[in-house]
C-alpha positions as CSV (number, residue, x, y, z in Angstrom):
1,M,0.0,0.0,0.0
2,L,1.3,3.5,-0.9
3,S,1.9,5.9,1.9
4,V,-0.9,8.4,2.5
5,E,-0.9,11.8,4.1
6,P,-1.1,11.1,7.8
7,V,-2.2,14.5,9.1
8,I,-5.7,15.8,8.6
9,P,-5.4,19.4,7.1
10,G,-7.7,20.8,9.8
11,I,-5.4,19.2,12.5
12,A,-2.3,20.7,10.8
13,A,-3.9,24.1,11.0
14,I,-4.3,24.0,14.8
15,A,-1.4,21.7,15.8
16,S,1.0,24.5,16.8
17,E,-1.5,25.8,19.3
18,F,-1.5,22.4,21.0
19,V,2.3,22.2,20.9
20,D,2.1,25.3,23.0
21,V,-0.4,23.6,25.3
22,R,1.8,20.6,25.6
23,Q,4.9,22.7,26.5
24,R,2.8,24.7,29.0
25,I,1.8,21.4,30.7
26,H,5.4,20.2,30.6
27,A,6.6,23.3,32.4
28,H,4.0,22.8,35.2
29,P,4.0,19.0,35.9
30,E,1.8,17.6,38.6
31,L,2.1,14.2,40.4
32,A,-0.6,11.6,40.9
33,Y,-3.9,13.0,42.2
34,E,-2.4,16.5,42.3
35,E,-3.2,17.3,38.6
36,T,-5.4,20.3,39.6
37,Q,-3.9,22.9,37.1
38,T,-3.9,20.3,34.3
39,S,-7.4,19.2,34.9
40,E,-8.6,22.8,35.1
41,L,-7.0,23.5,31.8
42,V,-8.5,20.4,30.2
43,A,-12.0,21.1,31.6
44,S,-12.0,24.8,30.6
45,L,-11.0,24.0,27.0
46,L,-13.5,21.2,26.6
47,A,-16.3,23.4,28.0
48,K,-15.2,26.2,25.6
49,W,-15.6,23.8,22.6
50,G,-19.1,22.7,23.7
51,Y,-18.4,19.4,25.6
52,E,-20.5,18.4,28.5
53,V,-17.8,18.4,31.2
54,H,-17.6,16.2,34.3
55,R,-14.9,16.6,36.9
56,G,-13.9,14.7,40.0
57,L,-13.8,11.1,38.8
58,G,-10.7,9.6,40.4
59,K,-10.3,12.8,42.3
60,T,-8.7,14.9,39.5
61,G,-10.0,13.1,36.4
62,V,-12.0,14.9,33.7
63,V,-14.5,13.5,31.2
64,G,-15.9,15.3,28.2
65,V,-19.0,14.1,26.4
66,L,-20.1,15.3,22.9
67,T,-23.1,13.9,21.1
68,Q,-23.8,14.5,17.5
69,G,-26.6,13.2,15.2
70,T,-28.8,10.2,16.0
71,G,-26.3,7.4,16.1
72,G,-26.4,5.1,19.1
73,K,-22.8,4.1,19.3
74,R,-20.4,5.4,21.9
75,I,-16.6,5.5,21.9
76,G,-14.1,6.4,24.7
77,L,-10.7,7.9,24.1
78,R,-8.3,8.1,27.0
79,A,-5.2,10.2,27.8
80,D,-3.2,10.3,31.1
81,M,-2.1,13.5,32.8
82,D,0.3,12.9,35.7
83,A,4.0,13.4,35.9
84,L,6.9,11.6,37.7
85,P,9.0,12.4,40.7
86,I,12.2,13.0,38.6
87,E,14.5,16.0,38.4
88,E,14.5,17.2,34.8
89,T,17.9,17.7,33.1
90,T,16.8,18.6,29.5
91,G,17.6,22.3,29.8
92,L,14.7,23.1,27.5
93,P,13.1,26.5,27.6
94,Y,9.9,24.9,28.8
95,A,11.6,22.5,31.3
96,S,9.8,21.8,34.5
97,K,9.6,24.7,36.9
98,H,9.1,22.3,39.9
99,A,11.8,20.5,41.7
100,R,11.9,16.7,41.3
101,T,8.7,16.7,39.2
102,M,8.7,16.2,35.4
103,H,6.8,14.8,32.5
104,A,9.3,12.0,31.8
105,C,6.7,9.7,30.2
106,G,5.0,12.0,27.7
107,H,1.7,12.3,29.4
108,D,1.8,16.0,28.6
109,G,1.9,15.0,24.9
110,H,-0.9,12.4,25.4
111,T,-3.1,15.1,26.9
112,A,-2.3,17.6,24.2
113,M,-2.9,15.1,21.4
114,L,-6.4,14.2,22.7
115,L,-7.2,17.9,23.3
116,C,-6.3,18.7,19.7
117,A,-8.5,15.9,18.4
118,A,-11.3,16.9,20.8
119,R,-11.3,20.5,19.4
120,Y,-11.3,19.3,15.8
121,L,-14.1,16.9,16.3
122,A,-16.2,19.5,18.1
123,E,-15.8,21.9,15.2
124,S,-16.1,19.4,12.3
125,R,-18.9,17.2,13.8
126,Q,-18.3,14.5,11.1
127,F,-19.7,11.7,13.3
128,S,-23.0,10.4,14.5
129,G,-23.1,9.1,18.1
130,T,-21.4,9.9,21.4
131,L,-17.8,10.8,21.8
132,I,-16.4,10.4,25.4
133,V,-12.9,11.9,26.0
134,I,-11.3,10.6,29.3
135,F,-8.4,12.5,30.9
136,Q,-7.1,10.3,33.6
137,P,-5.0,11.1,36.7
138,A,-2.4,9.0,38.4
139,E,-1.3,6.4,35.9
140,E,2.2,6.2,37.3
141,G,1.8,3.5,39.9
142,E,-1.3,5.0,41.6
143,A,-4.0,3.3,39.6
144,G,-6.0,6.4,38.5
145,A,-7.8,4.3,35.9
146,R,-9.2,2.0,38.7
147,A,-10.1,5.1,40.8
148,M,-12.1,6.5,37.9
149,I,-13.9,3.2,37.4
150,E,-14.7,2.9,41.1
151,D,-16.2,6.4,40.8
152,G,-18.6,5.1,38.1
153,L,-16.8,5.9,34.9
154,F,-18.4,3.3,32.7
155,E,-21.7,3.3,34.5
156,K,-22.1,7.1,34.0
157,F,-20.4,7.1,30.6
158,P,-20.9,3.6,29.0
159,C,-18.7,3.0,26.0
160,D,-18.9,0.3,23.3
161,A,-15.1,0.4,23.3
162,V,-12.3,2.4,24.9
163,F,-9.0,3.2,23.3
164,G,-5.6,4.3,24.7
165,L,-2.4,5.6,23.0
166,H,1.2,5.9,24.3
167,N,4.4,7.3,22.8
168,M,7.4,4.9,22.4
169,P,11.0,6.3,22.1
170,G,13.3,4.4,19.9
171,F,10.7,3.7,17.2
172,P,10.2,5.8,14.0
173,A,8.3,9.0,14.7
174,G,4.6,8.6,14.0
175,D,4.7,4.9,13.2
176,M,2.0,2.8,15.0
177,Y,2.1,-0.5,16.8
178,F,-0.8,-2.8,17.9
179,T,-0.7,-6.1,19.9
180,P,-3.8,-8.3,19.8
181,G,-4.2,-10.2,23.1
182,P,-1.9,-9.6,26.1
183,G,0.0,-6.4,25.3
184,M,1.6,-5.4,28.7
185,A,2.5,-7.3,31.8
186,S,0.9,-7.4,35.2
187,S,2.9,-5.7,37.9
188,D,2.9,-6.7,41.6
189,R,5.1,-5.6,44.5
190,V,6.3,-8.0,47.2
191,N,8.0,-7.1,50.5
192,I,9.4,-10.1,52.3
193,T,10.7,-9.5,55.9
194,V,12.8,-12.4,57.1
195,R,13.1,-12.5,60.9
196,G,15.9,-14.4,62.7
197,V,17.9,-13.9,65.9
198,G,20.5,-11.2,65.9
199,G,24.0,-11.8,67.3
200,H,27.7,-11.2,67.2
201,G,29.4,-11.9,63.9
202,A,32.1,-13.9,65.7
203,M,29.5,-16.3,67.2
204,P,27.0,-17.1,64.5
205,H,26.0,-20.4,66.2
206,A,24.2,-18.3,68.9
207,A,22.2,-16.4,66.3
208,R,19.8,-17.2,63.4
209,D,21.1,-15.3,60.4
210,P,18.3,-13.9,58.2
211,M,20.8,-13.1,55.5
212,S,21.5,-16.8,54.9
213,A,17.7,-17.3,54.3
214,V,17.6,-14.3,52.1
215,A,20.4,-15.6,49.9
216,S,18.6,-19.0,49.6
217,I,15.3,-17.3,48.8
218,M,17.0,-15.2,46.0
219,L,18.4,-18.3,44.4
220,G,15.1,-20.1,44.7
221,L,13.2,-17.2,43.0
222,N,15.3,-17.8,39.9
223,S,14.2,-21.4,39.8
224,I,10.5,-20.5,39.9
225,V,10.7,-18.7,36.5
226,A,13.2,-21.2,35.0
227,R,11.5,-24.4,36.2
228,E,7.9,-23.8,37.1
229,V,6.6,-21.3,34.6
230,D,5.8,-22.4,31.0
231,A,8.9,-21.2,29.0
232,Q,6.5,-19.8,26.3
233,K,4.8,-17.5,28.9
234,P,7.1,-14.6,29.9
235,A,7.5,-13.8,33.6
236,V,10.0,-11.7,35.5
237,V,10.9,-11.7,39.2
238,T,13.3,-9.0,40.2
239,V,14.8,-8.5,43.7
240,G,15.4,-4.7,43.5
241,S,16.4,-4.1,47.1
242,V,17.7,-6.0,50.2
243,Q,18.0,-4.1,53.4
244,A,19.7,-5.5,56.5
245,G,22.1,-4.4,59.2
246,E,24.8,-1.8,59.2
247,A,27.9,-3.2,60.9
248,C,30.1,-6.0,59.5
249,N,30.4,-7.8,62.8
250,V,26.6,-7.8,63.7
251,I,24.2,-10.4,62.5
252,P,21.0,-8.5,61.9
253,E,17.7,-9.4,63.5
254,T,15.7,-8.9,60.2
255,A,16.3,-8.5,56.5
256,L,13.8,-6.9,54.1
257,M,13.6,-8.0,50.4
258,K,11.7,-5.9,47.9
259,L,10.5,-7.7,44.7
260,S,8.9,-6.7,41.4
261,V,6.9,-9.5,39.8
262,R,5.5,-9.4,36.3
263,A,3.7,-11.7,33.9
264,L,1.8,-11.7,30.6
265,D,-0.7,-14.3,31.7
266,A,-3.2,-14.2,34.6
267,G,-2.6,-17.8,35.4
268,V,1.2,-17.3,35.6
269,R,0.6,-14.3,37.8
270,T,-1.4,-16.5,40.3
271,L,1.3,-19.2,40.1
272,L,4.0,-16.7,40.9
273,Q,2.2,-15.5,44.0
274,E,1.6,-19.0,45.3
275,R,5.2,-20.2,44.7
276,I,6.9,-17.0,45.9
277,T,4.9,-17.2,49.1
278,A,5.6,-20.9,49.6
279,L,9.3,-20.6,48.8
280,A,9.9,-17.7,51.1
281,N,8.2,-19.4,54.0
282,A,10.0,-22.7,53.4
283,Q,13.5,-21.2,53.0
284,A,13.2,-19.0,56.0
285,L,12.1,-22.0,58.1
286,A,15.0,-24.0,56.9
287,Y,17.4,-21.5,58.4
288,G,15.5,-21.2,61.7
289,C,13.8,-17.9,60.7
290,T,10.3,-16.8,59.8
291,A,9.1,-14.8,56.8
292,E,6.4,-12.1,56.7
293,I,5.1,-11.6,53.2
294,D,3.3,-8.5,52.0
295,Y,2.1,-9.3,48.5
296,E,0.6,-6.2,46.8
297,L,-1.3,-6.9,43.6
298,G,-0.8,-4.0,41.3
299,Y,-1.8,-3.6,37.7
300,P,-3.3,-6.6,35.9
301,V,-2.3,-7.9,32.5
302,L,-3.3,-5.5,29.8
303,V,-5.4,-7.5,27.3
304,N,-6.3,-6.0,23.9
305,L,-9.6,-7.5,22.6
306,A,-9.3,-8.8,19.0
307,E,-12.2,-6.9,17.4
308,P,-11.4,-3.3,18.5
309,T,-7.7,-4.0,18.0
310,A,-8.3,-5.0,14.4
311,F,-10.6,-2.0,13.9
312,A,-8.0,0.5,15.2
313,T,-5.2,-1.2,13.2
314,D,-7.3,-0.8,10.0
315,V,-7.8,2.9,10.8
316,A,-4.0,3.3,11.3
317,V,-3.2,1.5,8.1
318,K,-5.6,3.6,6.0
319,M,-4.0,6.7,7.6
320,L,-0.3,5.9,7.5
321,G,0.1,3.1,5.0
322,A,0.7,-0.6,5.8
323,Q,4.5,-0.1,5.9
324,R,4.2,2.3,8.9
325,V,1.9,0.1,11.0
326,D,2.8,-3.1,12.9
327,P,-0.4,-5.1,13.5
328,A,1.3,-7.7,15.7
329,A,3.9,-5.9,17.8
330,R,5.6,-7.9,20.6
331,P,4.1,-7.4,24.1
332,L,6.0,-5.4,26.6
333,M,6.9,-6.4,30.2
334,G,6.2,-2.9,31.4
335,S,2.8,-2.2,33.0
336,E,-0.1,0.2,32.4
337,D,-3.2,0.9,34.4
338,F,-5.3,1.2,31.2
339,A,-5.5,-2.6,31.9
340,F,-8.2,-1.8,34.4
341,M,-10.3,-0.1,31.8
342,L,-9.8,-3.0,29.4
343,E,-11.1,-5.4,32.2
344,A,-14.2,-3.2,32.4
345,C,-14.8,-2.4,28.7
346,P,-13.6,-3.8,25.4
347,G,-10.9,-1.9,23.7
348,T,-7.2,-1.7,22.8
349,Y,-4.0,0.1,23.6
350,A,-1.7,1.3,20.9
351,W,1.8,2.8,20.6
352,I,3.1,5.6,18.5
353,G,6.8,6.0,17.7
354,N,8.4,9.0,19.5
355,G,11.5,9.0,17.3
356,V,15.0,7.6,17.2
357,G,18.4,9.0,18.1
358,S,18.6,12.5,19.4
359,K,15.0,13.3,18.2
360,G,12.7,11.5,20.5
361,G,14.8,8.5,21.2
362,C,15.5,9.1,24.9
363,M,13.7,6.5,26.9
364,V,10.7,7.3,29.1
365,H,11.3,7.7,32.9
366,N,14.7,9.3,32.1
367,P,15.5,12.8,33.3
368,G,16.5,13.7,29.7
369,Y,13.3,12.6,28.0
370,D,11.0,14.9,26.1
371,F,7.9,14.2,24.1
372,N,8.4,14.7,20.4
373,D,6.1,17.5,19.2
374,D,6.5,16.3,15.6
375,I,4.1,13.4,16.4
376,L,1.4,15.5,18.0
377,A,-0.6,16.1,14.8
378,I,-0.2,12.5,13.8
379,G,-1.6,11.2,17.1
380,A,-4.4,13.7,17.0
381,S,-5.3,12.7,13.5
382,Y,-5.4,9.0,14.5
383,W,-7.8,9.9,17.3
384,V,-10.1,11.8,14.9
385,R,-10.1,9.1,12.2
386,L,-10.7,6.4,14.9
387,A,-13.7,8.3,16.4
388,E,-15.2,9.2,13.0
389,A,-14.8,5.6,11.8
390,W,-16.4,4.1,15.0
391,L,-19.2,6.6,15.0
392,A,-19.8,6.5,11.2
393,D,-23.5,7.2,10.4
């Protein structure tokens, strides 16, 4: 298929305004559930364009509703708004003005892309049905999607399908990627406190060393993934922190292990919880210690439903040309709370390339990252074409 013009002319005409909006949001980042300025900006713009605006879902979330014509279909488009607790080092003119807070994942760009599309759709009205734009807080580890759902998101604003979009550094700017089925991993946090009996380093026989149990648990964790999980079903168990003692000649009373656990299959996720719990208890006991396990279930596996994924992929192919769209991209072991929305409503989550090398290639969650403004009009055009196709009369 020959490449087509990816940007709608009407989007091209207003894109620079939303680059300014994006950079304004970037300069004033807000952490999870603190997105008051950002949500105020979003709500005021949506109201100005004629949307029915609803605030307060998930504390700082904003939902805009626009109905046109007599069509009965409903589509949800979602963007996230929160920043990360990172000190920015870009040196850009619009760099963060707040210490240890920056948009290091591109949520400023996601918000601006959806706002740009929302304005165009409000002015063009080339659809028949109900458009629901969802601006979500607290994606970065604080489950803002779940908070909005618990506040009645899909009961108050039912959707036939809901769609999400995220930038991806290291991929060609504006190219798009779709993954039918599991697209991103679950993410759970585990704290294991091993309790023994402290003592003098010169007399270990009079103590019960929790560090010996910790070492055995760490080795055993590797065997769970290697020998108990189906080799064709990815799983990751990472021990990111071990905290114990301060002096070289003191056997500590306790040792704390902090784990990150990820899987692309719900059954594997359950297996990991069962086996990590059993292994930690057994290995601690073997060394005369006990284990206290705090297993925090975080984001579930993000599962893209086949039909909406195929629909969105077709929209992207018609927009960009087949050579710029991957319809079967590999899943990622990162996690995303849009998974909660996909548990509650059919839909799909897509990726748009942020660029390679010095232009958009710096990875997210890095103090040198910046959203590539060159893809803003492409992402906004995708949102428009997706909404118009879903809500076709």
